C-alpha positions in Angstrom: 149.4 -289.1 -101.4 149.6 -289.7 -97.6 152.2 -287.1 -97.6 150.5 -284.7 -99.3 147.4 -285.1 -97.1 149.7 -284.6 -94.1 151.1 -281.3 -95.6 147.6 -280.1 -96.5 146.5 -280.8 -92.8 149.6 -279.3 -91.3 149.1 -276.1 -93.6 145.5 -276.3 -92.7 146.5 -276.2 -88.9 149.2 -273.5 -89.4 146.1 -271.4 -90.8 144.1 -272.2 -88.2 146.5 -271.1 -85.5 147.6 -268.1 -87.4 143.9 -267.1 -87.9 143.6 -267.7 -84.1 146.2 -265.4 -83.5 144.7 -262.9 -85.7 141.4 -263.5 -83.9 143.3 -262.9 -80.6 144.8 -259.6 -81.8 141.7 -258.2 -83.1 139.8 -259.1 -79.8 142.7 -257.2 -77.7 142.3 -254.1 -80.3 138.3 -254.2 -79.6 139.1 -254.6 -75.6 141.5 -251.5 -76.0 139.1 -249.5 -77.9 136.1 -250.3 -75.4 138.4 -249.5 -72.8 139.2 -246.1 -74.1 135.9 -245.5 -74.9 134.7 -246.4 -71.2 137.5 -244.1 -69.8 136.4 -241.3 -72.3 132.8 -241.6 -70.8 133.9 -242.0 -67.7 136.1 -238.6 -67.8 133.1 -236.9 -69.5 130.8 -238.1 -66.6 133.4 -237.1 -63.8 133.6 -233.7 -65.3 130.1 -233.2 -65.6 129.5 -234.1 -62.0 132.5 -231.9 -61.1 130.5 -228.8 -63.1 127.4 -229.6 -61.4 129.0 -229.7 -57.9 130.7 -226.4 -58.6 127.5 -224.7 -59.7 125.8 -226.0 -56.7 128.5 -224.5 -54.4 128.4 -221.2 -56.2 124.5 -221.3 -55.9 125.1 -221.9 -52.4 127.5 -219.2 -51.9 125.3 -216.6 -53.8 122.3 -217.6 -51.2 124.4 -217.3 -48.1 125.8 -213.9 -49.6 122.2 -212.8 -50.4 121.2 -213.8 -46.8 124.1 -212.0 -45.0 123.1 -208.9 -47.0 119.4 -209.2 -46.1 120.5 -209.6 -42.4 122.7 -206.4 -42.6 120.2 -204.5 -44.4 117.4 -205.7 -41.7 120.0 -204.6 -39.0 120.3 -201.3 -40.6 117.0 -200.8 -40.8 116.2 -201.6 -37.3 119.0 -199.2 -36.0 117.7 -196.5 -38.4 114.1 -197.2 -36.6 115.4 -196.9 -33.4 117.4 -193.8 -34.1 114.0 -192.1 -35.3 112.3 -193.5 -32.3 115.0 -192.0 -30.2 114.6 -188.7 -31.9 110.8 -188.7 -31.7 111.0 -189.4 -27.5 113.7 -186.5 -27.7 111.4 -184.0 -29.6 108.5 -185.2 -27.4 110.6 -184.4 -24.1 111.3 -181.2 -25.6 107.7 -180.3 -26.1 106.8 -181.4 -22.9 109.5 -179.0 -21.2 108.3 -176.5 -23.3 104.7 -176.8 -22.3 106.0 -177.4 -18.7 107.6 -174.0 -18.8 104.8 -172.2 -20.3 102.4 -173.5 -17.5 105.1 -172.5 -15.1 105.5 -176.0 -13.8 109.2 -175.6 -13.6 109.2 -172.8 -10.9 111.1 -170.7 -13.8 108.4 -168.1 -14.2 109.4 -164.8 -14.0 113.2 -165.5 -14.5 113.3 -164.5 -18.1 116.9 -163.3 -18.1 118.2 -166.4 -16.2 116.0 -168.8 -18.4 117.7 -170.9 -21.2 116.3 -169.7 -24.7 114.7 -172.1 -27.0 115.3 -171.8 -30.8 112.5 -172.8 -33.2 112.4 -172.4 -37.1 108.6 -171.7 -38.6 106.7 -169.8 -41.0 104.9 -166.8 -39.8 101.1 -167.5 -40.0 100.1 -164.1 -38.7 101.2 -161.1 -37.2 99.1 -159.1 -34.5 100.6 -156.3 -32.5 103.7 -157.3 -31.3 103.0 -161.0 -31.4 104.0 -163.6 -34.2 102.3 -166.4 -34.6 104.4 -169.1 -36.1 104.2 -172.8 -37.2 107.0 -175.1 -36.8 108.5 -178.1 -38.6 106.1 -180.3 -36.3 103.0 -178.2 -37.5 102.7 -176.7 -34.1 101.4 -173.0 -33.6 103.5 -170.9 -31.2 102.7 -167.4 -30.6 105.7 -165.4 -29.9 105.8 -161.9 -28.3 108.4 -159.0 -29.4 109.4 -156.4 -27.0 111.9 -153.5 -27.4 114.5 -155.7 -26.2 114.2 -158.4 -28.9 117.0 -158.2 -31.4 115.4 -158.3 -34.9 117.9 -159.1 -37.9 118.1 -160.8 -41.4 120.4 -163.5 -42.3 123.1 -160.9 -42.9 122.9 -159.8 -39.5 121.3 -156.4 -40.9 118.5 -155.1 -38.3 115.1 -155.4 -39.4 111.9 -154.0 -37.9 108.7 -156.0 -36.9 106.8 -154.4 -40.0 109.4 -156.2 -42.3 108.4 -159.5 -41.4 105.3 -160.4 -43.4 102.7 -163.3 -43.2 104.6 -166.5 -45.0 108.2 -165.2 -44.1 110.5 -168.0 -42.8 112.0 -167.0 -39.6 114.1 -168.4 -36.8 113.0 -167.2 -33.2 115.0 -167.7 -29.7 112.5 -167.3 -27.1 111.9 -167.5 -23.3 109.3 -168.3 -21.0 107.9 -165.2 -19.1 105.0 -166.7 -17.0 102.6 -168.4 -19.9 104.2 -166.0 -22.4 107.0 -167.0 -25.0 109.2 -163.7 -25.2 111.4 -163.4 -28.2 114.9 -162.7 -27.3 115.8 -162.4 -30.9 114.2 -163.0 -34.3 115.9 -163.6 -37.5 114.3 -163.3 -40.9 115.7 -166.2 -43.0 113.5 -166.2 -46.1 111.2 -163.0 -46.4 108.2 -163.2 -48.8 108.9 -162.4 -52.3 106.6 -159.6 -53.5 104.8 -160.3 -56.6 105.0 -157.9 -59.5 101.8 -156.2 -60.4 
């Protein structure tokens, strides 16, 4: 009986040892599974952080590009405005020079043949005798006299008469100052008034 009890105790002991070993293996498996899960979660978090960083970097780059474009557009607009200002200054200087010439302020009065001609494009407002009243692109009225030396032609360089130039016609005139008078060297009929059918 005693031997039987020793044997049972030994078997129970072996079973406990085996059970402990099984428990250890199970615990190790659980540890491995937990480690894998943690690794997968850390990988997912790392990828998520990386995606956020990439998105932030892309947004920063887009903002930098937009700002650079805005700066470039601002500089272009500023340059265009400076060009417009320069053109306006030039137009004003030319207008002032023409006024000076008209008033004889430059000492060139009476030197019609030596004076440089000024060209103007405009629409005929009225015609009186040998004088055409034009309005130019700056909406300024000019009274230009013609004489027997004034060359008159159309766009095809065909001769025309003063009577062919009607009110509303578009003309280009080159004139010089003779005292206070603007005397046309030539007048080109650019766009005659179309006659309406009655």
